[in-house]
C-alpha positions as CSV (number, residue, x, y, z in Angstrom):
1,Q,0.0,0.0,0.0
2,V,1.4,3.3,-1.1
3,Q,1.8,5.8,1.8
4,L,3.2,9.3,1.8
5,V,3.1,11.1,5.2
6,E,4.0,14.8,5.4
7,S,5.2,16.3,8.6
8,G,7.1,19.3,10.0
9,G,4.6,22.0,9.4
10,G,3.8,24.6,12.0
11,L,3.9,28.3,12.8
12,A,7.0,30.3,11.8
13,Q,7.7,34.0,11.9
14,P,8.5,35.9,8.7
15,G,12.1,35.4,7.9
16,G,12.1,32.1,9.8
17,S,12.7,28.5,8.6
18,L,10.9,25.2,8.6
19,T,11.8,21.8,7.2
20,L,9.0,19.6,5.9
21,S,9.5,15.9,5.6
22,C,7.7,13.3,3.4
23,S,8.1,9.7,4.6
24,V,7.1,7.1,2.1
25,S,6.4,3.4,1.9
26,G,4.8,0.8,-0.3
27,F,6.7,1.6,-3.5
28,L,10.3,1.8,-4.9
29,F,11.0,5.3,-3.9
30,S,14.2,5.6,-6.0
31,S,12.2,5.1,-9.2
32,Y,9.9,8.1,-8.8
33,T,10.1,11.8,-9.2
34,M,8.7,13.4,-6.1
35,A,7.1,16.8,-5.7
36,W,5.8,19.3,-3.2
37,A,2.6,21.3,-3.9
38,R,0.8,23.8,-1.7
39,Q,-2.7,25.3,-1.5
40,A,-3.4,28.6,0.3
41,P,-6.9,29.4,1.4
42,G,-8.9,30.6,-1.5
43,K,-6.2,30.0,-4.0
44,G,-5.4,27.3,-6.5
45,L,-2.8,24.6,-6.2
46,E,0.8,25.7,-6.7
47,W,3.6,23.3,-7.6
48,V,6.4,24.4,-5.3
49,S,9.2,22.0,-6.0
50,A,10.0,18.6,-7.5
51,I,13.1,16.4,-7.4
52,N,14.0,13.7,-9.9
53,N,14.4,10.1,-8.8
54,D,18.1,10.1,-8.2
55,G,18.1,13.6,-6.7
56,S,20.3,15.1,-9.4
57,D,17.9,17.8,-10.6
58,A,15.1,19.8,-9.1
59,Y,12.4,22.2,-10.0
60,Y,11.4,25.3,-8.1
61,A,8.5,27.7,-8.6
62,D,9.7,31.2,-9.1
63,S,7.9,32.2,-5.9
64,V,10.3,30.0,-3.8
65,K,13.4,29.9,-5.8
66,G,16.5,30.8,-3.7
67,R,14.6,30.2,-0.5
68,F,13.4,26.6,-0.6
69,T,15.6,23.5,-1.1
70,V,14.3,20.1,-1.9
71,S,16.3,16.9,-1.2
72,R,15.8,13.2,-0.8
73,H,17.4,10.1,0.7
74,N,16.6,7.1,-1.4
75,L,17.8,4.6,1.2
76,K,15.7,6.1,3.9
77,N,12.6,6.7,1.8
78,I,12.3,10.3,2.7
79,M,12.1,13.7,1.0
80,W,12.6,17.1,2.6
81,L,11.7,20.6,1.8
82,Q,13.9,23.1,3.6
83,M,12.1,26.5,3.7
84,N,14.1,29.6,4.6
85,D,13.2,33.2,4.7
86,L,9.6,32.4,5.0
87,K,7.0,35.0,4.0
88,P,3.4,35.3,5.0
89,E,2.5,34.3,1.4
90,D,4.1,30.9,2.0
91,T,1.2,30.1,4.4
92,A,-0.6,27.1,2.9
93,L,-1.3,23.4,3.2
94,Y,1.7,21.6,1.9
95,Y,1.5,18.2,0.2
96,C,4.0,15.7,-1.1
97,T,3.3,13.4,-4.0
98,K,4.9,11.1,-6.4
99,T,4.7,10.6,-10.2
100,R,2.1,8.1,-11.2
101,N,4.6,6.1,-13.2
102,A,8.1,4.9,-12.4
103,E,10.7,6.7,-14.4
104,P,13.6,4.6,-16.0
105,R,15.8,7.7,-16.2
106,P,16.2,10.8,-14.0
107,R,13.9,13.5,-15.1
108,R,15.6,16.5,-16.6
109,R,12.7,18.5,-18.0
110,W,10.1,20.0,-15.7
111,N,7.2,20.6,-18.0
112,F,4.9,18.5,-15.9
113,S,1.2,18.8,-15.0
114,A,-0.9,17.7,-12.1
115,A,-2.0,14.6,-14.1
116,D,1.6,13.3,-13.9
117,F,1.3,12.9,-10.1
118,E,-0.8,10.9,-7.7
119,P,-3.7,12.5,-5.9
120,L,-2.7,14.6,-2.9
121,G,-3.0,13.4,0.7
122,Q,-3.6,15.0,4.0
123,G,-0.8,17.6,3.8
124,T,0.9,19.6,6.6
125,Q,0.0,23.1,7.5
126,V,2.5,25.9,7.3
127,T,1.6,29.3,8.8
128,V,3.9,32.2,8.5
129,S,2.9,35.1,10.8
130,S,4.3,37.4,13.3
């Protein structure tokens, strides 16, 4: 059974940092591109970051570039999102997900869509406020 569990959300002050974790089980983690998406109240889903299956390349939305860093450990079946210099507009429910299909080679192009990924789970709330 495929499971992805997000954790690490919470309350942070503007300029602060948080690290989100996504622990997975039930599939061969090292074969899948992983991604973080977020949804703020009243707004659409935003794809924040993604990392290819061997961790050699990553995608970042312009809104988080230079502030967020995605990483993964394929032996520990875990992905992280290090979020620095947090802003109030980073407040959202954050989700991790995986591509629907295993990828034989590390992804190098980031022209993906929501349809490429599994449905989102419970998420973890990040609130940035003073």
